[in-house]
SEFI-841143 format. One record per residue: x, y, z negated of N, C-alpha, C in turn; residue in one letter. Coordinates in steps of 0.1 Angstrom, whole numbers, padded with zeros to 4 digits, always signed. Example, Ala and Ser with C-alpha at 12.3 -4.5 7.8 and 13.67 -1.06 7.14 Angstrom:
BEGIN
+0132-0057-0078+0123-0045-0078+0132-0033-0078A +0128-0022-0071+0137-0011-0071+0129+0000-0079S 
//
This chain:
BEGIN
+0970+1805-1163+0960+1814-1171+0964+1827-1172X +0954+1836-1173+0955+1850-1173+0956+1858-1188X +0957+1849-1196+0958+1853-1211+0968+1845-1218X +0973+1852-1228+0984+1845-1237+0978+1840-1248X +0979+1825-1250+0973+1817-1260+0984+1815-1270X +0995+1819-1270+1006+1816-1280+1001+1818-1294X +0995+1829-1295+0993+1833-1310+0979+1829-1313X +0972+1820-1305+0959+1816-1309+0959+1803-1317X +0950+1799-1323+0949+1787-1332+0949+1775-1325X +0954+1765-1334+0959+1751-1328+0949+1746-1319X +0937+1746-1323+0925+1739-1317+0923+1745-1301X +0927+1758-1301+0925+1765-1289+0937+1761-1280X +0948+1760-1285+0960+1757-1278+0959+1743-1271X +0954+1734-1281+0952+1720-1275+0942+1718-1264X +0935+1729-1261+0926+1728-1249+0931+1735-1237X +0937+1748-1241+0940+1756-1229+0956+1756-1227X +0964+1752-1236+0978+1752-1235+0983+1745-1223X +0994+1751-1215+0998+1747-1204+0991+1746-1190X +0979+1749-1191+0969+1747-1179+0976+1755-1168X +0975+1749-1157+0980+1757-1144+0970+1752-1133X +0962+1761-1129+0952+1757-1119+0957+1758-1106X +0953+1749-1096+0957+1749-1082+0948+1761-1075X +0949+1762-1062+0941+1771-1055+0926+1766-1055X +0922+1755-1059+0909+1750-1058+0902+1754-1072X +0909+1760-1083+0904+1764-1095+0896+1754-1104X +0902+1742-1103+0895+1731-1110+0894+1734-1125X +0883+1728-1133+0882+1731-1148+0893+1722-1155X +0891+1708-1153+0901+1700-1158+0915+1701-1150X +0925+1697-1159+0938+1698-1153+0938+1688-1140X +0946+1693-1132+0947+1684-1120+0957+1675-1121X +0955+1663-1116+0961+1650-1117+0970+1649-1104X +0982+1651-1103+0992+1651-1092+0999+1636-1091X +0990+1627-1086+0995+1613-1082+1004+1614-1070X +1017+1619-1071+1026+1618-1060+1039+1615-1065X +1046+1607-1057+1060+1603-1061+1070+1615-1056X +1068+1622-1044+1075+1630-1041+1070+1645-1035X +1076+1654-1033+1072+1667-1029+1078+1671-1015X +1071+1678-1007+1075+1684-0995+1082+1698-0996X +1092+1702-0986+1098+1715-0986+1093+1722-0974X +1092+1737-0974+1089+1743-0963+1101+1743-0952X +1114+1741-0956+1125+1740-0948+1136+1732-0953X +1146+1730-0946+1158+1722-0950+1165+1731-0960X +1165+1745-0958+1172+1754-0966+1165+1754-0981X +1151+1754-0982+1143+1753-0994+1149+1740-1000X +1150+1729-0994+1152+1715-1000+1166+1717-1007X +1177+1724-0999+1191+1724-1004+1189+1733-1017X +1183+1745-1016+1183+1754-1028+1177+1747-1040X +1166+1739-1036+1161+1730-1048+1170+1722-1054X +1177+1715-1047+1188+1706-1052+1200+1713-1058X +1203+1725-1053+1214+1732-1060+1209+1740-1072X +1195+1740-1075+1190+1747-1086+1188+1762-1084X +1191+1767-1073+1188+1781-1070+1174+1786-1067X +1165+1774-1063+1152+1776-1063+1145+1767-1070X +1135+1771-1078+1125+1761-1087+1113+1756-1078X +1115+1744-1076+1105+1737-1068+1107+1721-1073X +1095+1715-1073+1094+1701-1076+1102+1693-1067X +1108+1683-1071+1117+1674-1061+1110+1660-1060X +1109+1654-1071+1105+1639-1073+1099+1637-1086X +1088+1629-1088+1081+1629-1101+1090+1622-1112X +1101+1616-1108+1112+1611-1118+1117+1622-1125X +1118+1634-1119+1125+1647-1124+1115+1655-1130X +1102+1656-1124+1092+1664-1130+1080+1664-1121X +1068+1668-1126+1055+1665-1119+1047+1677-1126X +1038+1684-1119+1031+1694-1123+1022+1690-1133X +1016+1678-1133+1007+1674-1146+1015+1670-1157X +1026+1665-1155+1036+1663-1167+1041+1677-1174X +1042+1686-1165+1046+1700-1169+1036+1705-1178X +1024+1705-1175+1012+1708-1185+1012+1701-1196X +1016+1689-1197+1015+1681-1210+1028+1686-1218X +1039+1688-1213+1052+1692-1219+1050+1707-1225X +1043+1715-1218+1039+1730-1222+1029+1730-1233X +1019+1721-1233+1010+1721-1245+1017+1713-1256X +1024+1704-1256+1030+1698-1267+1040+1707-1273X +1048+1715-1264+1056+1725-1270+1049+1735-1279X +1039+1740-1273+1029+1749-1282+1025+1743-1294X +1021+1731-1293+1017+1724-1306+1028+1724-1315X +1039+1720-1312+1050+1718-1321+1058+1730-1325X +1056+1740-1317+1063+1752-1320+1077+1750-1317X +1080+1743-1305+1093+1740-1298+1095+1749-1287X +1107+1751-1283+1110+1759-1272+1107+1751-1258X +1109+1739-1259+1108+1730-1247+1106+1715-1250X +1101+1708-1240+1096+1694-1243+1098+1686-1231X +1102+1674-1231+1102+1665-1220+1095+1652-1223X +1085+1647-1214+1078+1636-1218+1084+1624-1212X +1081+1611-1218+1089+1600-1213+1078+1589-1210X +1081+1577-1207+1072+1565-1205+1065+1560-1216X +1075+1560-1228+1070+1554-1240+1077+1562-1252X +1072+1560-1264+1077+1565-1275+1092+1560-1277X +1095+1545-1275+1107+1541-1276+1118+1548-1266X +1113+1550-1255+1120+1557-1244+1124+1570-1249X +1116+1577-1257+1119+1591-1262+1130+1590-1274X +1128+1580-1282+1138+1578-1292+1152+1575-1285X +1151+1565-1277+1165+1562-1270+1171+1575-1262X +1162+1580-1255+1168+1592-1248+1173+1602-1256X +1167+1607-1267+1172+1617-1278+1184+1612-1282X +1188+1601-1285+1199+1595-1294+1210+1594-1281X +1207+1585-1272+1216+1583-1261+1222+1595-1253X +1214+1605-1252+1218+1617-1243+1229+1625-1252X +1228+1624-1265+1235+1632-1273+1249+1626-1279X +1249+1613-1282+1261+1607-1287+1270+1601-1276X +1282+1601-1282+1294+1596-1273+1302+1585-1281X +1309+1577-1274+1319+1567-1281+1327+1574-1293X +1328+1568-1304+1336+1574-1314+1327+1583-1324X +1315+1586-1321+1307+1594-1329+1299+1585-1341X +1296+1590-1350+1288+1586-1362+1273+1590-1361X +1265+1581-1363+1251+1583-1364+1246+1577-1379X +1238+1586-1386+1232+1583-1399+1219+1583-1397X +1214+1572-1402+1199+1570-1401+1193+1565-1414X +1180+1569-1416+1172+1563-1428+1171+1548-1426X +1171+1540-1435+1169+1527-1434+1155+1522-1429X +1146+1531-1436+1132+1528-1431+1127+1533-1418X +1131+1524-1409+1127+1529-1393+1118+1517-1387X +1110+1520-1378+1102+1512-1371+1113+1501-1364X +1110+1489-1363+1118+1479-1360+1127+1480-1347X +1120+1486-1335+1128+1490-1324+1138+1500-1326X +1135+1511-1335+1144+1521-1339+1154+1517-1345X +1153+1509-1353+1163+1501-1363+1172+1493-1354X +1167+1486-1344+1176+1479-1334+1183+1488-1327X +1179+1500-1321+1188+1508-1315+1200+1512-1321X +1197+1516-1335+1208+1522-1343+1218+1511-1348X +1212+1499-1353+1220+1488-1357+1227+1479-1346X +1221+1479-1335+1227+1468-1325+1231+1476-1312X +1222+1485-1306+1227+1491-1294+1239+1500-1296X +1237+1511-1304+1248+1520-1307+1260+1516-1308X +1264+1505-1316+1276+1499-1319+1282+1493-1306X +1273+1488-1298+1279+1483-1283+1288+1494-1276X +1283+1507-1279+1292+1518-1271+1300+1524-1279X +1305+1517-1291+1315+1523-1300+1311+1535-1308X +1298+1536-1311+1292+1545-1320+1291+1539-1333X +1294+1544-1343+1293+1540-1358+1279+1543-1363X +1271+1532-1369+1259+1535-1373+1260+1532-1388X +1254+1542-1396+1253+1541-1409+1239+1542-1416X +1235+1534-1424+1220+1534-1429+1221+1537-1444X +1211+1546-1447+1209+1551-1460+1195+1549-1465X +1192+1550-1477+1179+1549-1482+1175+1562-1481X +1164+1566-1473+1159+1578-1469+1155+1587-1481X +1149+1581-1492+1147+1590-1503+1156+1594-1513X +1170+1588-1510+1181+1591-1519+1189+1600-1513X +1188+1611-1519+1199+1624-1514+1212+1622-1517X +1216+1614-1527+1230+1612-1529+1236+1604-1520X +1227+1593-1514+1233+1585-1503+1234+1593-1490X +1225+1602-1486+1226+1610-1476+1239+1620-1477X +1241+1625-1488+1252+1632-1492+1266+1625-1489X +1267+1614-1495+1279+1604-1493+1281+1603-1477X +1270+1600-1470+1272+1595-1457+1274+1606-1448X +1271+1619-1452+1272+1630-1443+1285+1638-1451X +1293+1632-1458+1305+1639-1462+1315+1640-1451X +1314+1630-1443+1321+1630-1430+1314+1635-1417X +1322+1639-1408+1313+1643-1396+1305+1632-1390X +1294+1637-1385+1285+1628-1379+1279+1636-1365X +1274+1630-1357+1270+1635-1345+1253+1636-1345X +1246+1626-1350+1233+1627-1353+1226+1620-1364X +1215+1625-1369+1207+1618-1380+1195+1614-1373X +1188+1602-1378+1177+1598-1371+1168+1594-1383X +1156+1600-1385+1147+1594-1397+1133+1595-1392X +1124+1589-1400+1109+1590-1398+1104+1593-1410X +1095+1602-1413+1088+1606-1425+1075+1612-1423X +1065+1604-1427+1064+1592-1435+1069+1580-1427X +1075+1572-1435+1081+1560-1427+1071+1549-1423X +1073+1541-1415+1066+1529-1410+1072+1516-1416X +1063+1508-1425+1052+1511-1429+1048+1515-1442X +1059+1518-1452+1058+1520-1464+1054+1534-1469X +1054+1543-1458+1050+1557-1460+1060+1564-1470X +1073+1561-1469+1084+1568-1476+1086+1580-1470X +1088+1589-1479+1091+1605-1475+1105+1607-1475X +1110+1615-1466+1124+1620-1465+1122+1636-1468X +1132+1642-1477+1131+1656-1479+1138+1662-1466X +1131+1668-1457+1137+1672-1444+1144+1684-1446X +1142+1692-1454+1150+1706-1456+1164+1702-1462X +1165+1693-1472+1178+1689-1478+1185+1681-1469X +1181+1672-1461+1187+1664-1452+1194+1671-1439X +1185+1681-1435+1189+1689-1424+1200+1698-1428X +1200+1702-1442+1212+1712-1445+1225+1704-1446X +1223+1691-1452+1236+1681-1451+1239+1679-1438X +1231+1675-1429+1234+1671-1416+1241+1682-1408X +1237+1693-1408+1242+1705-1401+1256+1709-1407X +1258+1708-1419+1272+1708-1425+1280+1699-1420X +1276+1687-1416+1286+1676-1410+1286+1675-1396X +1279+1686-1389+1280+1688-1374+1270+1680-1367X +1260+1675-1373+1251+1665-1367+1237+1673-1364X +1230+1668-1354+1217+1673-1351+1206+1663-1359X +1195+1668-1363+1186+1658-1371+1173+1658-1360X +1172+1644-1358+1161+1638-1350+1151+1631-1358X +1138+1637-1359+1127+1631-1366+1117+1626-1358X +1113+1613-1361+1100+1606-1356+1089+1611-1364X +1080+1618-1359+1070+1624-1367+1057+1619-1363X +1056+1606-1357+1044+1601-1351+1033+1599-1362X +1037+1595-1376+1026+1592-1385+1021+1606-1388X +1027+1617-1391+1021+1629-1394+1015+1635-1383X +1020+1635-1371+1016+1645-1359+1020+1658-1362X +1021+1667-1353+1024+1681-1355+1013+1690-1365X +1002+1683-1364+0990+1690-1371+0993+1688-1387X +0999+1679-1390+1002+1676-1406+1015+1679-1410X +1026+1680-1401+1041+1683-1405+1047+1687-1392X +1055+1698-1394+1062+1704-1383+1078+1703-1387X +1085+1692-1385+1099+1691-1389+1108+1702-1385X +1105+1710-1373+1113+1721-1369+1113+1732-1379X +1102+1733-1387+1102+1744-1395+1109+1741-1409X +1114+1728-1410+1121+1724-1421+1136+1722-1418X +1142+1725-1407+1154+1725-1402+1157+1714-1393X +1149+1705-1388+1151+1695-1379+1154+1701-1366X +1162+1695-1356+1166+1701-1344+1157+1694-1333X +1154+1682-1334+1146+1674-1322+1135+1666-1330X +1123+1666-1323+1112+1659-1329+1108+1647-1317X +1106+1637-1320+1102+1626-1310+1089+1620-1314X +1081+1617-1305+1067+1610-1305+1065+1599-1296X +1057+1590-1302+1050+1580-1293+1036+1586-1291X +1036+1592-1280+1023+1598-1275+1010+1587-1275X +1015+1575-1274+1005+1563-1274+0995+1564-1286X +1001+1570-1297+0995+1570-1308+0983+1579-1310X +0983+1588-1319+0973+1599-1321+0971+1607-1309X +0980+1611-1302+0978+1620-1291+0969+1614-1281X +0971+1603-1276+0960+1596-1268+0947+1592-1278X +0951+1583-1287+0943+1582-1300+0931+1572-1294X +0931+1566-1283+0921+1557-1278+0926+1545-1270X +0938+1541-1274+0944+1528-1269+0944+1527-1254X +0946+1538-1247+0945+1536-1233+0959+1536-1226X +0969+1545-1229+0981+1546-1220+0994+1548-1231X +1005+1543-1225+1018+1545-1232+1023+1559-1228X +1031+1566-1237+1039+1578-1234+1047+1582-1246X +1056+1590-1244+1065+1595-1254+1069+1610-1251X +1074+1616-1261+1078+1631-1259+1091+1634-1269X +1099+1643-1263+1111+1647-1270+1109+1663-1270X +1111+1669-1282+1108+1685-1283+1120+1689-1289X +1126+1702-1286+1136+1708-1293+1140+1722-1286X +1151+1726-1288+1155+1740-1283+1156+1737-1266X +1154+1748-1260+1154+1749-1244+1169+1746-1242X +1179+1750-1248+1192+1748-1244+1196+1733-1247X +1192+1727-1256+1195+1713-1258+1187+1703-1248X +1174+1707-1247+1166+1699-1237+1171+1700-1223X +1176+1713-1219+1181+1715-1205+1193+1710-1203X +1203+1711-1211+1217+1707-1211+1220+1693-1214X +1213+1689-1225+1216+1675-1230+1206+1664-1226X +1194+1666-1228+1184+1656-1227+1180+1656-1209X +1178+1666-1203+1172+1665-1189+1182+1658-1182X +1195+1660-1180+1204+1651-1172+1202+1636-1175X +1201+1633-1187+1199+1619-1192+1186+1613-1186X +1175+1620-1188+1161+1614-1183+1160+1615-1168X +1167+1626-1163+1166+1627-1148+1176+1615-1141X +1185+1611-1146+1194+1600-1140+1191+1586-1145X +1184+1585-1157+1181+1570-1161+1168+1566-1159X +1157+1577-1157+1145+1574-1153+1135+1568-1161X +1134+1572-1174+1123+1569-1184+1110+1578-1180X +1105+1580-1169+1096+1589-1164+1082+1586-1168X +1075+1594-1174+1061+1593-1174+1052+1593-1163X +1042+1584-1161+1032+1584-1151+1025+1598-1152X +1023+1604-1140+1015+1616-1141+0999+1612-1146X +0995+1599-1142+0981+1596-1148+0981+1595-1163X +0992+1589-1167+0992+1588-1183+0993+1601-1188X +1000+1610-1182+1002+1626-1187+0988+1632-1188X +0980+1631-1176+0967+1635-1176+0958+1629-1187X +0959+1616-1189+0951+1610-1200+0955+1616-1214X +0967+1618-1215+0973+1624-1229+0967+1639-1229X +0967+1647-1218+0961+1659-1220+0948+1660-1225X +0940+1650-1219+0926+1647-1224+0924+1645-1238X +0932+1636-1243+0933+1633-1256+0937+1643-1266X +0946+1650-1262+0950+1663-1270+0938+1673-1274X +0929+1673-1265+0918+1682-1266+0910+1680-1279X +0909+1666-1283+0901+1662-1294+0909+1659-1306X +0923+1661-1305+0931+1656-1316+0926+1662-1330X +0925+1675-1331+0921+1679-1344+0909+1674-1350X +0899+1671-1342+0887+1665-1346+0890+1650-1351X +0895+1643-1343+0899+1628-1345+0907+1627-1358X +0918+1636-1360+0926+1634-1369+0919+1637-1382X +0914+1648-1383+0905+1653-1395+0896+1642-1400X +0889+1636-1392+0878+1626-1394+0886+1613-1401X +0896+1609-1393+0902+1596-1396+0911+1598-1410X +0917+1610-1412+0924+1611-1425+0915+1612-1436X +0903+1618-1434+0894+1619-1445+0890+1605-1450X +0888+1596-1439+0884+1583-1442+0894+1575-1450X +0907+1577-1445+0919+1570-1449+0921+1575-1466X +0919+1587-1468+0921+1591-1481+0910+1585-1490X +0899+1584-1485+0888+1577-1492+0891+1563-1496X +0896+1556-1484+0898+1543-1486+0909+1538-1494X +0921+1547-1494+0932+1545-1504+0928+1545-1518X +0918+1555-1522+0913+1555-1534+0906+1543-1538X +0897+1540-1528+0886+1528-1530+0896+1515-1530X +0905+1515-1523+0914+1501-1523+0920+1499-1537X +0926+1509-1543+0934+1508-1554+0927+1503-1565X +0913+1503-1564+0905+1497-1577+0900+1483-1573X +0904+1477-1562+0897+1465-1556+0906+1453-1564X +0899+1443-1566+0907+1430-1571+0913+1425-1559X +0925+1420-1563+0934+1413-1552+0942+1422-1544X +0942+1437-1548+0951+1446-1542+0962+1448-1554X +0974+1447-1551+0985+1450-1560+0988+1464-1561X +0989+1471-1549+0993+1484-1549+0989+1490-1537X +0987+1505-1537+0984+1511-1525+0993+1522-1523X +0998+1525-1509+1006+1537-1507+0998+1547-1498X +0998+1558-1501+0992+1569-1494+0997+1582-1497X +1004+1589-1488+1013+1600-1492+1006+1611-1502X +0995+1614-1501+0989+1624-1510+0981+1619-1523X +0982+1605-1526+0978+1601-1538+0987+1603-1549X +0982+1607-1561+0991+1611-1572+1002+1602-1575X +0998+1588-1571+1007+1577-1576+1018+1573-1567X +1016+1582-1554+1027+1580-1544+1041+1584-1551X +1053+1577-1551+1065+1579-1557+1070+1593-1552X +1067+1598-1541+1071+1612-1538+1059+1621-1534X +1050+1619-1541+1037+1628-1540+1039+1643-1538X +1050+1648-1546+1052+1662-1546+1058+1666-1534X +1069+1660-1529+1074+1660-1516+1065+1660-1504X +1056+1650-1504+1046+1647-1494+1037+1660-1494X +1034+1665-1505+1025+1677-1506+1032+1690-1501X +1045+1690-1502+1052+1702-1498+1055+1703-1482X +1056+1690-1477+1060+1688-1464+1046+1687-1455X +1036+1683-1460+1025+1678-1452+1013+1684-1456X +1004+1688-1446+0991+1695-1449+0980+1684-1450X +0983+1673-1449+0973+1662-1450+0980+1650-1452X +0973+1638-1456+0979+1626-1460+0981+1616-1447X +0973+1619-1437+0974+1610-1424+0964+1598-1423X +0966+1592-1414+0957+1581-1411+0960+1566-1414X +0973+1565-1422+0978+1552-1423+0975+1550-1438X +0972+1538-1443+0973+1533-1456+0979+1519-1457X +0988+1518-1466+0995+1505-1468+0991+1499-1481X +0991+1489-1480+0985+1479-1494+0994+1467-1494X +0996+1464-1506+1002+1450-1509+0991+1442-1517X +0988+1431-1511+0979+1421-1516+0983+1410-1524X +0975+1404-1532+0979+1390-1538+0981+1380-1529X +0989+1371-1532+0990+1358-1525+0999+1358-1513X +1008+1367-1512+1019+1368-1502+1013+1367-1488X +1021+1361-1481+1018+1358-1466+1005+1352-1464X +1004+1341-1471+0990+1333-1470+0979+1342-1474X +0979+1349-1485+0968+1357-1489+0965+1369-1478X +0977+1374-1472+0975+1387-1462+0968+1380-1451X +0972+1369-1446+0967+1363-1433+0953+1358-1435X +0949+1353-1446+0935+1351-1449+0927+1364-1450X +0932+1374-1455+0924+1387-1455+0924+1392-1441X +0933+1393-1434+0933+1398-1419+0924+1389-1410X +0925+1375-1412+0915+1368-1404+0901+1369-1408X +0897+1374-1420+0884+1376-1424+0879+1389-1421X +0887+1399-1415+0882+1412-1410+0873+1409-1398X +0862+1416-1397+0853+1415-1386+0853+1428-1378X +0854+1440-1385+0852+1452-1379+0867+1456-1374X +0874+1456-1385+0889+1461-1383+0897+1451-1375X +0902+1454-1364+0910+1446-1355+0925+1443-1360X +0929+1431-1357+0944+1429-1361+0951+1434-1348X +0959+1444-1349+0968+1449-1339+0980+1458-1344X +0991+1457-1338+1002+1464-1343+1001+1478-1338X +0992+1484-1331+0992+1497-1326+0986+1506-1339X +0985+1518-1337+0981+1527-1348+0976+1541-1340X +0970+1549-1350+0966+1562-1344+0955+1560-1334X +0948+1551-1336+0936+1548-1325+0922+1552-1332X +0913+1554-1323+0898+1556-1326+0892+1544-1335X +0898+1533-1330+0894+1520-1338+0902+1517-1349X +0897+1512-1361+0906+1510-1372+0914+1496-1369X +0927+1495-1373+0935+1485-1370+0944+1480-1382X +0945+1468-1382+0954+1462-1394+0965+1455-1388X +0977+1454-1395+0988+1444-1390+0997+1441-1403X +1004+1429-1400+1013+1423-1412+1026+1427-1407X +1032+1437-1412+1045+1443-1407+1057+1432-1408X +1057+1422-1417+1068+1414-1420+1067+1402-1408X +1057+1400-1403+1057+1392-1391+1054+1398-1378X +1053+1412-1376+1052+1417-1364+1061+1429-1361X +1057+1441-1367+1065+1454-1363+1080+1452-1367X +1081+1447-1379+1094+1445-1388+1101+1432-1389X +1095+1423-1381+1100+1409-1383+1115+1407-1380X +1118+1415-1369+1133+1412-1364+1144+1419-1372X +1141+1427-1382+1150+1435-1391+1155+1425-1401X +1148+1412-1403+1152+1404-1411+1147+1403-1427X +1146+1393-1432+1141+1392-1446+1147+1400-1456X +1161+1402-1456+1170+1408-1465+1166+1425-1464X +1167+1429-1451+1162+1443-1450+1149+1447-1453X +1140+1439-1450+1126+1440-1453+1124+1441-1470X +1131+1431-1476+1130+1433-1491+1137+1446-1496X +1147+1450-1489+1152+1463-1494+1142+1475-1493X +1134+1474-1482+1125+1484-1478+1112+1482-1487X +1111+1471-1493+1097+1469-1501+1086+1464-1491X +1092+1457-1480+1080+1452-1471+1078+1437-1474X +1071+1434-1485+1070+1421-1488+1059+1414-1479X +1058+1400-1482+1050+1393-1473+1035+1396-1475X +1031+1402-1487+1019+1406-1489+1013+1420-1484X +1023+1427-1478+1020+1441-1473+1012+1441-1460X +1002+1448-1460+0993+1449-1448+0993+1464-1445X +0995+1469-1432+0993+1484-1429+0980+1486-1423X +0972+1495-1427+0960+1497-1421+0960+1511-1414X +0956+1511-1401+0955+1525-1394+0938+1527-1393X +0935+1538-1400+0922+1540-1401+0916+1549-1389X +0906+1545-1384+0899+1552-1372+0887+1560-1375X +0878+1559-1365+0868+1568-1367+0853+1562-1370X +0853+1550-1373+0842+1543-1378+0836+1549-1389X +0822+1546-1392+0818+1552-1406+0824+1545-1417X +0829+1553-1426+0839+1548-1438+0830+1538-1445X +0819+1538-1447+0809+1529-1455+0811+1515-1448X +0811+1515-1434+0813+1502-1428+0827+1496-1429X +0837+1505-1429+0850+1498-1432+0851+1495-1445X +0845+1501-1456+0846+1496-1469+0840+1482-1470X +0829+1481-1463+0821+1468-1465+0831+1455-1458X +0838+1460-1446+0845+1450-1439+0858+1446-1450X +0864+1456-1455+0875+1454-1464+0870+1446-1477X +0857+1449-1482+0854+1443-1493+0851+1428-1490X +0846+1424-1478+0843+1411-1475+0856+1403-1473X +0867+1409-1467+0878+1402-1466+0885+1401-1478X +0885+1410-1487+0892+1408-1500+0885+1397-1506X +0873+1396-1506+0864+1387-1513+0868+1372-1508X +0868+1371-1495+0875+1358-1489+0888+1355-1494X +0897+1364-1494+0911+1361-1497+0910+1358-1511X +0902+1364-1520+0902+1360-1535+0897+1346-1538X +0887+1342-1530+0880+1329-1531+0889+1319-1526X +0896+1322-1515+0907+1312-1510+0917+1309-1522X +0924+1319-1527+0933+1318-1537+0927+1309-1550X +0915+1309-1552+0910+1302-1562+0905+1289-1559X +0906+1285-1545+0903+1272-1541+0888+1271-1537X +0880+1281-1540+0866+1281-1538+0860+1279-1523X +0869+1285-1513+0866+1283-1500+0865+1268-1495X +0877+1261-1500+0879+1247-1496+0867+1238-1503X +0862+1242-1514+0849+1235-1519+0838+1237-1513X +0835+1248-1504+0823+1252-1499+0821+1241-1487X 
//
């Protein structure tokens, strides 16, 4: 591009950021479906491998389409550098495993996505890394865990699925005093609603599968941070272990980013309305939504986030049976463990995303058998209300034994 968009507004950066046109002058970003690249000479190949010449080598190491996505995401996040990966979990794994060594300590918020919890609780100890869990909302627990040196902190805020908030600034200060970097999974908020780097975090990770694509098409992940850490720590790991993102997926994600502000704004307006609506419905015990006044950390959410996001969590009467009847009665909202989609989705965390962390850990996190997570999409909110109303009515009548009598 022949103009600097760094200081332009987010919507502009999400359309023009990172665009590098070929000699053909294409309007849409070019899709470079190639595994390798050719050199003008043997000398150029040697210089590329020694690092004295900047030239693409192999799409496992880098690809022009992927580079455009990395540059756009860095602009969006306010980060110096970015590397994209095949999935969000590949991003979390790479961020942690590239940084820690045997004998290190990792402190993590207890409220993590199931696979993230497994990496910390099960994978890291296999390599001689001590894993310590704390309740993310309890600064005293963070303070105690970080009284000793640590290598890394991992957290997500808002958390999956209970939308618990972590005080990023306070935890970052404690972590840095202990010598740790702070890695934040920001997938629920997206960079449009929360920017962890501005609160002292060092690394931000995403499942691009979620809001960035936002249409249920492709998998992808991203790791963002300082240029020094990305180049010296992360890049050797991803280069040699191979969690490479397909250029086709990168191209699809570039297209998804162009509409992210529009989609996110519409979906979170519906989510906020549904959270208030659900709070007054028969059969709903409790609703969690970050910017509702009854959220236990409403003030922190308002300080860290510019919007409440697209996720609403509810606890229904009737435990697992009641939740299953409710889910099975939905007609518009689909049962799926994905989120951040243009289609509204619902899942039962205790038997899906958080099944493998065990009943005791779920109980500690407040994930009861009656909890259902809703990912609000782009449908007319009135139609979503009607679908939820019908499902709640079916669940209520089932508990009263009325369905069996019909």
